[in-house]
C-alpha positions, 0 to 999 in steps of 0.5 A: 792382376786379373786374368780372363780364361776362355775355353769351352772345356771346363776341365782345362779352365779348372787346370788353368785356374788352379795353376794361375791362382797358385801364382797369385793371379785373380781369375775370371772365366768364360766358356766361348768367345762371345762371353769373353767379349762381354766379360771384358766390356763389363770388367776393364780391370782385367789384365790379360786374356788366355784364349782358346781358338777353337770354340763354339758360338765365337772362335778365339780369333773372332773374339780377339778381333772384336776385343781390339775394337775397344781394348789393347789388353794382351791376348795369349792363345792356347791351342792344339793347332801348331801350323805356321798358318794357324800361328799367322792367323792368330797374330794377324787377328790381334793376338800377342803370343801363342802357346801350343797344347800340351804346354808346360806350366812353367812356360805358360807362367813365363809368358803370362808374367811377360805379357802382363808386365809389358801391358802394365808398365810400358807404352804401346804404339797406337793411332796418334802417338803413344798410348799409356794404359793407366788402369783397366780401360783407362788410356792416356794419349800424351801427344793428343792430350787425351784420356779415354775410358772404355773407348769414351773420351774423358773431359779433362781440364788443361791442368788435369791432363798436364798433371796426369802426364806428369805423373805418368812420366814419373810412373812408379815413383811418388811425386810430391805436391810441391814438384807436381805444382811447380812442374805443371803450374810453372810457379813457386809453390806457396802454402796454398799450392797444396790445396790446389793439387788436392782439389785437382787430384780429387777431380781426376779421381772422380772422372777416372776411377771406378771408385774414387774413394778406393783409387787404382790409378792415382795412388796417395803415398802418405808423406810422399805424394801421389803415384801412378803404378 
């Protein structure tokens, strides 16, 4: 899991980095909201943004509004501002949760774990139906039979999108080539069917993965099949 820490105070970034790295997270830093937007555009594999609100150049709320134009990544605001009106502004600006400074390390880690788990394992509601985040900036919209990467629609064949939807419905479980073929093609699997699946999986990886040779979206589970985590 990769987390972006955004704060103009270097000491706070150091404390957060130490705390989150000790919990097993990979950390990226930004010193203001504008740099946070740039970081997320450059690295869609980031899973969570921990964002200060009061910063020079661009505030956390302004940055989050821009982030919402291209990403559904959860944003956890850390701030010394504790009025209800401040919280309302943060949530209406696109934030997902709010933590007032000073905060306990335990509470921070619980919120981080809950937000990343929800973001990576469950669908969220979006325009046109359910939106499933597959990895980083890759989103699947089953109702529209559409896949986007960093906001750009990916051209997939009917069988490719059907395979992706079937794997996503079975998220967290390996699907055998036989089950995948029979469910998508609605035909009995033959000896040549495995080759058909292999070709389509390779095409999907080529279109969706940053590095098709090291796939993050469709993982091969040796001896069992393919799996979306």
